N, CA, C and O atoms as a GROMACS GRO file, in nm:
protein
  632
    1MET      N    1   4.528  16.245  15.973
    1MET     CA    2   4.469  16.171  16.082
    1MET      C    3   4.518  16.026  16.077
    1MET      O    4   4.541  15.972  15.969
    2VAL      N    5   4.534  15.967  16.189
    2VAL     CA    6   4.584  15.830  16.199
    2VAL      C    7   4.482  15.746  16.274
    2VAL      O    8   4.432  15.785  16.379
    3LEU      N    9   4.452  15.629  16.219
    3LEU     CA   10   4.367  15.534  16.290
    3LEU      C   11   4.453  15.458  16.389
    3LEU      O   12   4.554  15.398  16.352
    4ASP      N   13   4.412  15.460  16.514
    4ASP     CA   14   4.488  15.383  16.612
    4ASP      C   15   4.433  15.240  16.617
    4ASP      O   16   4.340  15.205  16.545
    5ASP      N   17   4.492  15.159  16.702
    5ASP     CA   18   4.452  15.018  16.711
    5ASP      C   19   4.305  15.002  16.749
    5ASP      O   20   4.238  14.912  16.697
    6LEU      N   21   4.254  15.088  16.838
    6LEU     CA   22   4.115  15.076  16.881
    6LEU      C   23   4.020  15.107  16.766
    6LEU      O   24   3.923  15.034  16.743
    7ASP      N   25   4.047  15.217  16.692
    7ASP     CA   26   3.964  15.247  16.575
    7ASP      C   27   3.965  15.131  16.477
    7ASP      O   28   3.861  15.093  16.424
    8THR      N   29   4.082  15.076  16.453
    8THR     CA   30   4.096  14.964  16.359
    8THR      C   31   4.017  14.843  16.406
    8THR      O   32   3.952  14.776  16.325
    9GLU      N   33   4.022  14.812  16.535
    9GLU     CA   34   3.947  14.697  16.588
    9GLU      C   35   3.797  14.720  16.577
    9GLU      O   36   3.722  14.627  16.545
   10ILE      N   37   3.752  14.842  16.603
   10ILE     CA   38   3.609  14.875  16.587
   10ILE      C   39   3.568  14.856  16.441
   10ILE      O   40   3.464  14.797  16.413
   11LEU      N   41   3.650  14.905  16.350
   11LEU     CA   42   3.619  14.892  16.208
   11LEU      C   43   3.616  14.746  16.163
   11LEU      O   44   3.532  14.708  16.081
   12LYS      N   45   3.706  14.665  16.216
   12LYS     CA   46   3.706  14.522  16.181
   12LYS      C   47   3.576  14.456  16.224
   12LYS      O   48   3.519  14.376  16.150
   13LEU      N   49   3.529  14.489  16.344
   13LEU     CA   50   3.403  14.432  16.393
   13LEU      C   51   3.286  14.476  16.306
   13LEU      O   52   3.199  14.396  16.271
   14LEU      N   53   3.283  14.605  16.271
   14LEU     CA   54   3.177  14.656  16.185
   14LEU      C   55   3.184  14.597  16.045
   14LEU      O   56   3.082  14.573  15.981
   15GLU      N   57   3.306  14.575  15.998
   15GLU     CA   58   3.324  14.518  15.865
   15GLU      C   59   3.269  14.375  15.859
   15GLU      O   60   3.212  14.335  15.758
   16ASN      N   61   3.285  14.300  15.966
   16ASN     CA   62   3.232  14.164  15.973
   16ASN      C   63   3.081  14.162  15.989
   16ASN      O   64   3.014  14.074  15.936
   17ASP      N   65   3.027  14.259  16.062
   17ASP     CA   66   2.882  14.265  16.087
   17ASP      C   67   2.844  14.410  16.113
   17ASP      O   68   2.860  14.460  16.225
   18ALA      N   69   2.795  14.477  16.011
   18ALA     CA   70   2.760  14.618  16.023
   18ALA      C   71   2.643  14.641  16.119
   18ALA      O   72   2.616  14.754  16.159
   19ARG      N   73   2.573  14.534  16.156
   19ARG     CA   74   2.459  14.545  16.247
   19ARG      C   75   2.497  14.521  16.393
   19ARG      O   76   2.410  14.524  16.481
   20ILE      N   77   2.624  14.497  16.420
   20ILE     CA   78   2.667  14.470  16.557
   20ILE      C   79   2.633  14.590  16.646
   20ILE      O   80   2.650  14.705  16.605
   21SER      N   81   2.586  14.564  16.766
   21SER     CA   82   2.546  14.672  16.856
   21SER      C   83   2.668  14.735  16.921
   21SER      O   84   2.774  14.673  16.934
   22TYR      N   85   2.652  14.860  16.962
   22TYR     CA   86   2.760  14.929  17.033
   22TYR      C   87   2.795  14.852  17.160
   22TYR      O   88   2.912  14.842  17.198
   23ARG      N   89   2.693  14.798  17.226
   23ARG     CA   90   2.717  14.721  17.349
   23ARG      C   91   2.803  14.598  17.320
   23ARG      O   92   2.896  14.567  17.394
   24ASN      N   93   2.771  14.529  17.212
   24ASN     CA   94   2.848  14.410  17.176
   24ASN      C   95   2.993  14.447  17.144
   24ASN      O   96   3.085  14.376  17.183
   25ILE      N   97   3.012  14.557  17.072
   25ILE     CA   98   3.148  14.604  17.043
   25ILE      C   99   3.220  14.635  17.173
   25ILE      O  100   3.337  14.598  17.191
   26SER      N  101   3.151  14.703  17.264
   26SER     CA  102   3.215  14.742  17.391
   26SER      C  103   3.257  14.619  17.471
   26SER      O  104   3.363  14.618  17.534
   27GLU      N  105   3.174  14.515  17.468
   27GLU     CA  106   3.208  14.392  17.540
   27GLU      C  107   3.326  14.320  17.476
   27GLU      O  108   3.415  14.271  17.546
   28LYS      N  109   3.328  14.313  17.345
   28LYS     CA  110   3.436  14.243  17.275
   28LYS      C  111   3.570  14.314  17.293
   28LYS      O  112   3.675  14.249  17.299
   29LEU      N  113   3.567  14.447  17.301
   29LEU     CA  114   3.692  14.524  17.309
   29LEU      C  115   3.722  14.572  17.451
   29LEU      O  116   3.823  14.638  17.474
   30ASP      N  117   3.632  14.539  17.545
   30ASP     CA  118   3.649  14.578  17.685
   30ASP      C  119   3.666  14.729  17.701
   30ASP      O  120   3.758  14.778  17.766
   31ILE      N  121   3.572  14.802  17.638
   31ILE     CA  122   3.566  14.949  17.650
   31ILE      C  123   3.421  14.988  17.675
   31ILE      O  124   3.331  14.904  17.662
   32SER      N  125   3.399  15.112  17.711
   32SER     CA  126   3.262  15.156  17.742
   32SER      C  127   3.182  15.179  17.614
   32SER      O  128   3.238  15.203  17.507
   33VAL      N  129   3.050  15.170  17.627
   33VAL     CA  130   2.961  15.197  17.515
   33VAL      C  131   2.980  15.340  17.467
   33VAL      O  132   2.975  15.367  17.347
   34GLY      N  133   3.001  15.432  17.560
   34GLY     CA  134   3.025  15.572  17.524
   34GLY      C  135   3.149  15.590  17.437
   34GLY      O  136   3.149  15.669  17.343
   35THR      N  137   3.253  15.516  17.469
   35THR     CA  138   3.375  15.522  17.388
   35THR      C  139   3.347  15.471  17.247
   35THR      O  140   3.393  15.530  17.149
   36VAL      N  141   3.272  15.362  17.237
   36VAL     CA  142   3.236  15.307  17.105
   36VAL      C  143   3.158  15.412  17.027
   36VAL      O  144   3.189  15.438  16.910
   37HIS      N  145   3.059  15.472  17.090
   37HIS     CA  146   2.976  15.574  17.026
   37HIS      C  147   3.061  15.690  16.978
   37HIS      O  148   3.048  15.734  16.864
   38ASN      N  149   3.148  15.740  17.064
   38ASN     CA  150   3.234  15.854  17.027
   38ASN      C  151   3.329  15.820  16.913
   38ASN      O  152   3.348  15.899  16.821
   39ARG      N  153   3.388  15.701  16.919
   39ARG     CA  154   3.483  15.660  16.815
   39ARG      C  155   3.412  15.645  16.680
   39ARG      O  156   3.464  15.689  16.577
   40ILE      N  157   3.294  15.584  16.680
   40ILE     CA  158   3.220  15.565  16.555
   40ILE      C  159   3.175  15.700  16.500
   40ILE      O  160   3.182  15.722  16.379
   41ASP      N  161   3.128  15.789  16.586
   41ASP     CA  162   3.091  15.924  16.541
   41ASP      C  163   3.210  15.994  16.476
   41ASP      O  164   3.196  16.058  16.372
   42LYS      N  165   3.328  15.981  16.539
   42LYS     CA  166   3.449  16.043  16.485
   42LYS      C  167   3.483  15.985  16.348
   42LYS      O  168   3.517  16.058  16.255
   43LEU      N  169   3.473  15.853  16.335
   43LEU     CA  170   3.504  15.787  16.208
   43LEU      C  171   3.405  15.828  16.098
   43LEU      O  172   3.443  15.838  15.982
   44LYS      N  173   3.280  15.853  16.136
   44LYS     CA  174   3.182  15.902  16.039
   44LYS      C  175   3.214  16.044  15.996
   44LYS      O  176   3.212  16.076  15.877
   45LYS      N  177   3.246  16.130  16.093
   45LYS     CA  178   3.277  16.270  16.062
   45LYS      C  179   3.402  16.282  15.976
   45LYS      O  180   3.411  16.372  15.892
   46GLN      N  181   3.497  16.191  15.995
   46GLN     CA  182   3.620  16.192  15.915
   46GLN      C  183   3.598  16.131  15.777
   46GLN      O  184   3.688  16.136  15.692
   47GLY      N  185   3.481  16.075  15.753
   47GLY     CA  186   3.452  16.016  15.623
   47GLY      C  187   3.509  15.877  15.604
   47GLY      O  188   3.506  15.823  15.494
   48ILE      N  189   3.560  15.818  15.711
   48ILE     CA  190   3.613  15.681  15.702
   48ILE      C  191   3.498  15.582  15.692
   48ILE      O  192   3.502  15.490  15.611
   49ILE      N  193   3.395  15.601  15.775
   49ILE     CA  194   3.272  15.524  15.762
   49ILE      C  195   3.178  15.607  15.675
   49ILE      O  196   3.134  15.715  15.714
   50LYS      N  197   3.150  15.554  15.557
   50LYS     CA  198   3.063  15.626  15.463
   50LYS      C  199   2.918  15.582  15.473
   50LYS      O  200   2.828  15.654  15.432
   51GLY      N  201   2.895  15.464  15.528
   51GLY     CA  202   2.761  15.412  15.539
   51GLY      C  203   2.766  15.264  15.570
   51GLY      O  204   2.873  15.207  15.593
   52TYR      N  205   2.651  15.203  15.572
   52TYR     CA  206   2.639  15.060  15.601
   52TYR      C  207   2.560  14.997  15.487
   52TYR      O  208   2.452  15.045  15.453
   53LEU      N  209   2.613  14.890  15.429
   53LEU     CA  210   2.551  14.829  15.313
   53LEU      C  211   2.510  14.685  15.340
   53LEU      O  212   2.570  14.616  15.423
   54LEU      N  213   2.407  14.643  15.270
   54LEU     CA  214   2.368  14.502  15.271
   54LEU      C  215   2.449  14.429  15.165
   54LEU      O  216   2.479  14.485  15.060
   55HIS      N  217   2.483  14.306  15.191
   55HIS     CA  218   2.545  14.220  15.091
   55HIS      C  219   2.439  14.120  15.048
   55HIS      O  220   2.408  14.025  15.120
   56LEU      N  221   2.384  14.144  14.930
   56LEU     CA  222   2.274  14.061  14.881
   56LEU      C  223   2.325  13.948  14.794
   56LEU      O  224   2.431  13.959  14.732
   57ASP      N  225   2.252  13.840  14.790
   57ASP     CA  226   2.286  13.726  14.707
   57ASP      C  227   2.222  13.744  14.569
   57ASP      O  228   2.101  13.729  14.554
   58ASP      N  229   2.304  13.777  14.469
   58ASP     CA  230   2.253  13.801  14.334
   58ASP      C  231   2.173  13.682  14.281
   58ASP      O  232   2.069  13.702  14.219
   59GLN      N  233   2.221  13.562  14.304
   59GLN     CA  234   2.153  13.442  14.253
   59GLN      C  235   2.011  13.430  14.308
   59GLN      O  236   1.918  13.399  14.234
   60LYS      N  237   1.995  13.456  14.437
   60LYS     CA  238   1.863  13.444  14.499
   60LYS      C  239   1.769  13.555  14.454
   60LYS      O  240   1.647  13.543  14.468
   61LEU      N  241   1.825  13.664  14.401
   61LEU     CA  242   1.744  13.773  14.347
   61LEU      C  243   1.730  13.761  14.195
   61LEU      O  244   1.688  13.855  14.128
   62ASN      N  245   1.766  13.645  14.143
   62ASN     CA  246   1.756  13.613  14.000
   62ASN      C  247   1.848  13.695  13.910
   62ASN      O  248   1.821  13.710  13.791
   63TYR      N  249   1.956  13.748  13.965
   63TYR     CA  250   2.060  13.810  13.883
   63TYR      C  251   2.164  13.701  13.857
   63TYR      O  252   2.263  13.689  13.929
   64THR      N  253   2.140  13.624  13.754
   64THR     CA  254   2.220  13.504  13.729
   64THR      C  255   2.336  13.528  13.634
   64THR      O  256   2.419  13.439  13.614
   65LEU      N  257   2.343  13.646  13.575
   65LEU     CA  258   2.446  13.674  13.476
   65LEU      C  259   2.526  13.796  13.520
   65LEU      O  260   2.470  13.903  13.542
   66LYS      N  261   2.656  13.780  13.532
   66LYS     CA  262   2.743  13.891  13.568
   66LYS      C  263   2.839  13.914  13.452
   66LYS      O  264   2.891  13.818  13.395
   67ALA      N  265   2.862  14.041  13.417
   67ALA     CA  266   2.948  14.073  13.304
   67ALA      C  267   3.051  14.178  13.343
   67ALA      O  268   3.026  14.266  13.426
   68VAL      N  269   3.167  14.167  13.281
   68VAL     CA  270   3.272  14.268  13.291
   68VAL      C  271   3.280  14.330  13.152
   68VAL      O  272   3.309  14.261  13.054
   69ILE      N  273   3.253  14.459  13.144
   69ILE     CA  274   3.248  14.528  13.015
   69ILE      C  275   3.360  14.632  13.011
   69ILE      O  276   3.363  14.725  13.092
   70SER      N  277   3.450  14.615  12.916
   70SER     CA  278   3.562  14.708  12.898
   70SER      C  279   3.526  14.806  12.787
   70SER      O  280   3.473  14.766  12.683
   71LEU      N  281   3.555  14.934  12.810
   71LEU     CA  282   3.520  15.038  12.713
   71LEU      C  283   3.642  15.121  12.675
   71LEU      O  284   3.726  15.153  12.760
   72VAL      N  285   3.651  15.155  12.548
   72VAL     CA  286   3.745  15.257  12.503
   72VAL      C  287   3.659  15.377  12.466
   72VAL      O  288   3.575  15.370  12.377
   73ILE      N  289   3.680  15.488  12.538
   73ILE     CA  290   3.597  15.607  12.519
   73ILE      C  291   3.684  15.715  12.456
   73ILE      O  292   3.789  15.751  12.510
   74LYS      N  293   3.640  15.766  12.343
   74LYS     CA  294   3.718  15.868  12.273
   74LYS      C  295   3.677  16.007  12.319
   74LYS      O  296   3.566  16.028  12.369
   75GLY      N  297   3.768  16.101  12.302
   75GLY     CA  298   3.739  16.239  12.334
   75GLY      C  299   3.749  16.268  12.483
   75GLY      O  300   3.813  16.194  12.558
   76THR      N  301   3.686  16.375  12.522
   76THR     CA  302   3.696  16.423  12.660
   76THR      C  303   3.571  16.394  12.742
   76THR      O  304   3.550  16.454  12.847
   77LYS      N  305   3.490  16.302  12.696
   77LYS     CA  306   3.361  16.275  12.762
   77LYS      C  307   3.366  16.160  12.861
   77LYS      O  308   3.260  16.111  12.901
   78LEU      N  309   3.484  16.116  12.900
   78LEU     CA  310   3.496  16.000  12.988
   78LEU      C  311   3.411  16.014  13.113
   78LEU      O  312   3.331  15.926  13.144
   79LYS      N  313   3.429  16.125  13.186
   79LYS     CA  314   3.354  16.144  13.311
   79LYS      C  315   3.203  16.145  13.287
   79LYS      O  316   3.127  16.085  13.363
   80ASP      N  317   3.162  16.213  13.182
   80ASP     CA  318   3.018  16.221  13.151
   80ASP      C  319   2.960  16.083  13.120
   80ASP      O  320   2.854  16.047  13.170
   81ILE      N  321   3.032  16.007  13.039
   81ILE     CA  322   2.985  15.873  13.001
   81ILE      C  323   2.978  15.783  13.125
   81ILE      O  324   2.879  15.713  13.146
   82LEU      N  325   3.085  15.785  13.205
   82LEU     CA  326   3.088  15.697  13.322
   82LEU      C  327   2.984  15.738  13.425
   82LEU      O  328   2.924  15.653  13.490
   83SER      N  329   2.962  15.868  13.441
   83SER     CA  330   2.856  15.914  13.532
   83SER      C  331   2.720  15.868  13.484
   83SER      O  332   2.636  15.824  13.563
   84LYS      N  333   2.697  15.878  13.354
   84LYS     CA  334   2.569  15.837  13.296
   84LYS      C  335   2.543  15.689  13.322
   84LYS      O  336   2.435  15.651  13.368
   85PHE      N  337   2.642  15.605  13.294
   85PHE     CA  338   2.620  15.461  13.309
   85PHE      C  339   2.626  15.416  13.454
   85PHE      O  340   2.580  15.306  13.487
   86SER      N  341   2.681  15.498  13.541
   86SER     CA  342   2.679  15.468  13.685
   86SER      C  343   2.538  15.467  13.740
   86SER      O  344   2.510  15.402  13.840
   87GLU      N  345   2.448  15.538  13.674
   87GLU     CA  346   2.309  15.549  13.718
   87GLU      C  347   2.224  15.426  13.683
   87GLU      O  348   2.115  15.410  13.737
   88PHE      N  349   2.272  15.343  13.594
   88PHE     CA  350   2.195  15.224  13.555
   88PHE      C  351   2.196  15.122  13.668
   88PHE      O  352   2.303  15.093  13.724
   89PRO      N  353   2.081  15.067  13.704
   89PRO     CA  354   2.076  14.972  13.816
   89PRO      C  355   2.154  14.843  13.790
   89PRO      O  356   2.194  14.775  13.885
   90GLN      N  357   2.176  14.809  13.664
   90GLN     CA  358   2.251  14.688  13.632
   90GLN      C  359   2.400  14.703  13.662
   90GLN      O  360   2.471  14.604  13.679
   91VAL      N  361   2.446  14.826  13.668
   91VAL     CA  362   2.589  14.854  13.685
   91VAL      C  363   2.621  14.859  13.834
   91VAL      O  364   2.569  14.944  13.906
   92THR      N  365   2.706  14.768  13.880
   92THR     CA  366   2.741  14.763  14.022
   92THR      C  367   2.872  14.834  14.053
   92THR      O  368   2.891  14.881  14.165
   93SER      N  369   2.961  14.842  13.955
   93SER     CA  370   3.090  14.910  13.975
   93SER      C  371   3.132  14.974  13.843
   93SER      O  372   3.109  14.920  13.735
   94VAL      N  373   3.196  15.091  13.855
   94VAL     CA  374   3.248  15.162  13.738
   94VAL      C  375   3.389  15.206  13.773
   94VAL      O  376   3.411  15.272  13.875
   95TYR      N  377   3.484  15.170  13.687
   95TYR     CA  378   3.624  15.206  13.711
   95TYR      C  379   3.681  15.275  13.588
   95TYR      O  380   3.672  15.223  13.477
   96SER      N  381   3.740  15.390  13.608
   96SER     CA  382   3.824  15.453  13.506
   96SER      C  383   3.963  15.396  13.528
   96SER      O  384   4.015  15.403  13.639
   97ILE      N  385   4.023  15.341  13.424
   97ILE     CA  386   4.148  15.268  13.444
   97ILE      C  387   4.256  15.313  13.345
   97ILE      O  388   4.228  15.378  13.245
   98SER      N  389   4.380  15.275  13.376
   98SER     CA  390   4.490  15.299  13.284
   98SER      C  391   4.504  15.177  13.193
   98SER      O  392   4.448  15.071  13.221
   99GLY      N  393   4.578  15.193  13.086
   99GLY     CA  394   4.600  15.081  12.996
   99GLY      C  395   4.531  15.101  12.863
   99GLY      O  396   4.503  15.214  12.823
  100SER      N  397   4.504  14.992  12.796
  100SER     CA  398   4.450  14.998  12.660
  100SER      C  399   4.301  15.032  12.655
  100SER      O  400   4.250  15.067  12.548
  101VAL      N  401   4.232  15.021  12.767
  101VAL     CA  402   4.091  15.059  12.771
  101VAL      C  403   4.073  15.176  12.868
  101VAL      O  404   4.156  15.197  12.956
  102SER      N  405   3.965  15.250  12.850
  102SER     CA  406   3.939  15.368  12.933
  102SER      C  407   3.869  15.335  13.063
  102SER      O  408   3.893  15.398  13.166
  103ALA      N  409   3.782  15.234  13.056
  103ALA     CA  410   3.697  15.206  13.172
  103ALA      C  411   3.650  15.062  13.172
  103ALA      O  412   3.650  14.993  13.070
  104VAL      N  413   3.609  15.018  13.292
  104VAL     CA  414   3.550  14.886  13.309
  104VAL      C  415   3.422  14.901  13.389
  104VAL      O  416   3.418  14.970  13.491
  105LEU      N  417   3.317  14.836  13.341
  105LEU     CA  418   3.190  14.830  13.413
  105LEU      C  419   3.170  14.687  13.461
  105LEU      O  420   3.191  14.592  13.386
  106ILE      N  421   3.129  14.673  13.585
  106ILE     CA  422   3.088  14.543  13.637
  106ILE      C  423   2.935  14.549  13.646
  106ILE      O  424   2.880  14.637  13.711
  107CYS      N  425   2.870  14.456  13.580
  107CYS     CA  426   2.724  14.461  13.570
  107CYS      C  427   2.663  14.326  13.605
  107CYS      O  428   2.728  14.222  13.598
  108ARG      N  429   2.536  14.330  13.643
  108ARG     CA  430   2.462  14.206  13.670
  108ARG      C  431   2.328  14.215  13.597
  108ARG      O  432   2.267  14.322  13.586
  109PHE      N  433   2.285  14.101  13.550
  109PHE     CA  434   2.162  14.095  13.471
  109PHE      C  435   2.083  13.971  13.511
  109PHE      O  436   2.138  13.873  13.560
  110GLN      N  437   1.952  13.979  13.489
  110GLN     CA  438   1.868  13.864  13.521
  110GLN      C  439   1.870  13.760  13.410
  110GLN      O  440   1.846  13.641  13.435
  111ASN      N  441   1.899  13.803  13.289
  111ASN     CA  442   1.901  13.707  13.178
  111ASN      C  443   1.977  13.767  13.060
  111ASN      O  444   2.019  13.882  13.064
  112MET      N  445   1.992  13.688  12.956
  112MET     CA  446   2.067  13.730  12.838
  112MET      C  447   1.997  13.845  12.765
  112MET      O  448   2.064  13.930  12.706
  113GLU      N  449   1.867  13.848  12.769
  113GLU     CA  450   1.792  13.957  12.705
  113GLU      C  451   1.825  14.091  12.771
  113GLU      O  452   1.848  14.190  12.702
  114ASP      N  453   1.829  14.095  12.904
  114ASP     CA  454   1.866  14.218  12.975
  114ASP      C  455   2.009  14.260  12.940
  114ASP      O  456   2.036  14.378  12.920
  115PHE      N  457   2.097  14.162  12.932
  115PHE     CA  458   2.236  14.188  12.894
  115PHE      C  459   2.243  14.249  12.754
  115PHE      O  460   2.311  14.349  12.732
  116ARG      N  461   2.173  14.188  12.660
  116ARG     CA  462   2.172  14.237  12.522
  116ARG      C  463   2.114  14.378  12.514
  116ARG      O  464   2.168  14.463  12.443
  117ASP      N  465   2.006  14.404  12.586
  117ASP     CA  466   1.945  14.538  12.586
  117ASP      C  467   2.044  14.642  12.637
  117ASP      O  468   2.055  14.751  12.581
  118PHE      N  469   2.115  14.608  12.744
  118PHE     CA  470   2.212  14.702  12.800
  118PHE      C  471   2.328  14.727  12.704
  118PHE      O  472   2.369  14.841  12.685
  119THR      N  473   2.380  14.622  12.644
  119THR     CA  474   2.492  14.642  12.550
  119THR      C  475   2.446  14.719  12.426
  119THR      O  476   2.526  14.791  12.366
  120ASN      N  477   2.320  14.706  12.388
  120ASN     CA  478   2.268  14.787  12.277
  120ASN      C  479   2.268  14.935  12.314
  120ASN      O  480   2.298  15.019  12.229
  121ILE      N  481   2.235  14.966  12.438
  121ILE     CA  482   2.240  15.105  12.484
  121ILE      C  483   2.384  15.156  12.479
  121ILE      O  484   2.408  15.269  12.435
  122LEU      N  485   2.477  15.074  12.523
  122LEU     CA  486   2.618  15.113  12.516
  122LEU      C  487   2.660  15.136  12.371
  122LEU      O  488   2.732  15.233  12.342
  123ASN      N  489   2.618  15.050  12.281
  123ASN     CA  490   2.655  15.063  12.140
  123ASN      C  491   2.602  15.190  12.076
  123ASN      O  492   2.659  15.240  11.979
  124GLU      N  493   2.493  15.244  12.129
  124GLU     CA  494   2.436  15.367  12.075
  124GLU      C  495   2.514  15.491  12.118
  124GLU      O  496   2.497  15.598  12.060
  125GLU      N  497   2.600  15.478  12.217
  125GLU     CA  498   2.677  15.592  12.268
  125GLU      C  499   2.792  15.621  12.172
  125GLU      O  500   2.884  15.540  12.156
  126GLU      N  501   2.787  15.738  12.108
  126GLU     CA  502   2.886  15.774  12.006
  126GLU      C  503   3.028  15.782  12.059
  126GLU      O  504   3.123  15.755  11.985
  127SER      N  505   3.044  15.820  12.183
  127SER     CA  506   3.179  15.838  12.239
  127SER      C  507   3.248  15.706  12.271
  127SER      O  508   3.369  15.703  12.294
  128ILE      N  509   3.172  15.598  12.273
  128ILE     CA  510   3.232  15.467  12.299
  128ILE      C  511   3.286  15.413  12.167
  128ILE      O  512   3.211  15.376  12.076
  129GLN      N  513   3.418  15.410  12.160
  129GLN     CA  514   3.487  15.369  12.037
  129GLN      C  515   3.494  15.218  12.024
  129GLN      O  516   3.486  15.162  11.914
  130GLN      N  517   3.510  15.151  12.138
  130GLN     CA  518   3.525  15.005  12.137
  130GLN      C  519   3.469  14.949  12.266
  130GLN      O  520   3.478  15.012  12.372
  131MET      N  521   3.410  14.830  12.257
  131MET     CA  522   3.354  14.765  12.375
  131MET      C  523   3.388  14.616  12.369
  131MET      O  524   3.377  14.552  12.264
  132GLU      N  525   3.430  14.563  12.482
  132GLU     CA  526   3.452  14.419  12.493
  132GLU      C  527   3.372  14.370  12.613
  132GLU      O  528   3.386  14.424  12.723
  133THR      N  529   3.290  14.269  12.591
  133THR     CA  530   3.210  14.214  12.701
  133THR      C  531   3.260  14.076  12.736
  133THR      O  532   3.291  13.994  12.650
  134ASN      N  533   3.267  14.050  12.865
  134ASN     CA  534   3.308  13.920  12.917
  134ASN      C  535   3.206  13.875  13.019
  134ASN      O  536   3.171  13.950  13.111
  135ILE      N  537   3.157  13.754  13.004
  135ILE     CA  538   3.062  13.697  13.099
  135ILE      C  539   3.141  13.624  13.207
  135ILE      O  540   3.231  13.546  13.177
  136VAL      N  541   3.107  13.650  13.332
  136VAL     CA  542   3.172  13.582  13.444
  136VAL      C  543   3.117  13.439  13.451
  136VAL      O  544   2.996  13.419  13.461
  137LEU      N  545   3.206  13.343  13.446
  137LEU     CA  546   3.165  13.202  13.452
  137LEU      C  547   3.158  13.151  13.594
  137LEU      O  548   3.061  13.084  13.631
  138ASP      N  549   3.258  13.181  13.674
  138ASP     CA  550   3.263  13.140  13.815
  138ASP      C  551   3.327  13.252  13.896
  138ASP      O  552   3.417  13.321  13.847
  139VAL      N  553   3.283  13.268  14.018
  139VAL     CA  554   3.342  13.366  14.109
  139VAL      C  555   3.421  13.289  14.214
  139VAL      O  556   3.365  13.207  14.287
  140TYR      N  557   3.550  13.315  14.221
  140TYR     CA  558   3.634  13.248  14.319
  140TYR      C  559   3.654  13.334  14.443
  140TYR      O  560   3.671  13.281  14.553
  141LYS      N  561   3.650  13.463  14.426
  141LYS     CA  562   3.659  13.553  14.541
  141LYS      C  563   3.591  13.683  14.505
  141LYS      O  564   3.615  13.741  14.399
  142GLU      N  565   3.507  13.729  14.594
  142GLU     CA  566   3.441  13.857  14.581
  142GLU      C  567   3.424  13.909  14.722
  142GLU      O  568   3.318  13.893  14.784
  143ASP      N  569   3.526  13.971  14.772
  143ASP     CA  570   3.530  14.009  14.912
  143ASP      C  571   3.585  14.149  14.926
  143ASP      O  572   3.700  14.176  14.890
  144PHE      N  573   3.504  14.238  14.977
  144PHE     CA  574   3.547  14.375  14.998
  144PHE      C  575   3.576  14.400  15.145
  144PHE      O  576   3.589  14.515  15.188
  145HIS      N  577   3.586  14.293  15.224
  145HIS     CA  578   3.606  14.306  15.368
  145HIS      C  579   3.745  14.265  15.411
  145HIS      O  580   3.762  14.213  15.522
  146HIS      N  581   3.843  14.285  15.329
  146HIS     CA  582   3.977  14.242  15.363
  146HIS      C  583   4.072  14.358  15.391
  146HIS      O  584   4.188  14.335  15.424
  147LEU      N  585   4.026  14.478  15.380
  147LEU     CA  586   4.114  14.594  15.391
  147LEU      C  587   4.180  14.606  15.527
  147LEU      O  588   4.293  14.655  15.537
  148LEU      N  589   4.114  14.563  15.631
  148LEU     CA  590   4.166  14.581  15.766
  148LEU      C  591   4.219  14.452  15.827
  148LEU      O  592   4.261  14.452  15.943
  149SER      N  593   4.217  14.344  15.754
  149SER     CA  594   4.247  14.214  15.814
  149SER      C  595   4.385  14.204  15.878
  149SER      O  596   4.398  14.140  15.982
  150ASN      N  597   4.485  14.264  15.820
  150ASN     CA  598   4.620  14.255  15.876
  150ASN      C  599   4.677  14.391  15.912
  150ASN      O  600   4.799  14.406  15.922
  151SER      N  601   4.592  14.489  15.930
  151SER     CA  602   4.642  14.624  15.950
  151SER      C  603   4.670  14.656  16.096
  151SER      O  604   4.614  14.596  16.187
  152ARG      N  605   4.756  14.748  16.113
  152ARG     CA  606   4.784  14.807  16.245
  152ARG      C  607   4.739  14.951  16.236
  152ARG      O  608   4.632  14.978  16.182
  153SER      N  609   4.816  15.042  16.288
  153SER     CA  610   4.781  15.183  16.274
  153SER      C  611   4.784  15.222  16.128
  153SER      O  612   4.880  15.192  16.056
  154ILE      N  613   4.680  15.290  16.084
  154ILE     CA  614   4.668  15.329  15.944
  154ILE      C  615   4.670  15.480  15.937
  154ILE      O  616   4.592  15.548  16.004
  155ASP      N  617   4.761  15.533  15.855
  155ASP     CA  618   4.769  15.677  15.834
  155ASP      C  619   4.668  15.713  15.727
  155ASP      O  620   4.678  15.667  15.614
  156THR      N  621   4.570  15.797  15.762
  156THR     CA  622   4.466  15.835  15.667
  156THR      C  623   4.478  15.980  15.627
  156THR      O  624   4.380  16.041  15.583
  157GLU      N  625   4.597  16.037  15.643
  157GLU     CA  626   4.615  16.178  15.606
  157GLU      C  627   4.586  16.197  15.460
  157GLU      O  628   4.615  16.112  15.376
  158GLU      N  629   4.528  16.314  15.431
  158GLU     CA  630   4.490  16.345  15.294
  158GLU      C  631   4.601  16.416  15.222
  158GLU      O  632   4.586  16.450  15.105
   0.00000   0.00000   0.00000
């Protein structure tokens, strides 16, 4: 399947504001509300639109500490371990990666005690051979809305 220019423009508008109304999209793109509805339904059915998320301010919710935790996981339990830790509310992202480590967890905590408690849980996991924790000092860019910024027709064939 290929995303045409209209699908891409609709996605860009939704990416900027997931709450934008179909009517507002139709006015901005000079198309009918029905076309917007049909296109968005199609994008949902194709799995391109997976859902709509809020972007919350961690600082205002008292999540003042962000950590990047690198793990070396021994044996064949990588998927099991990563699935298990994906369920923890402190964990915002889990990546299985290539290189000298097996995985990276991006986590947020309200304080150092929460961070220590979580790393103690990680340390109890027998399959985790090595762990390196890094505290984020400053965030210069954290933007997941750039995928469509310069795109034209996108081939989404599987």
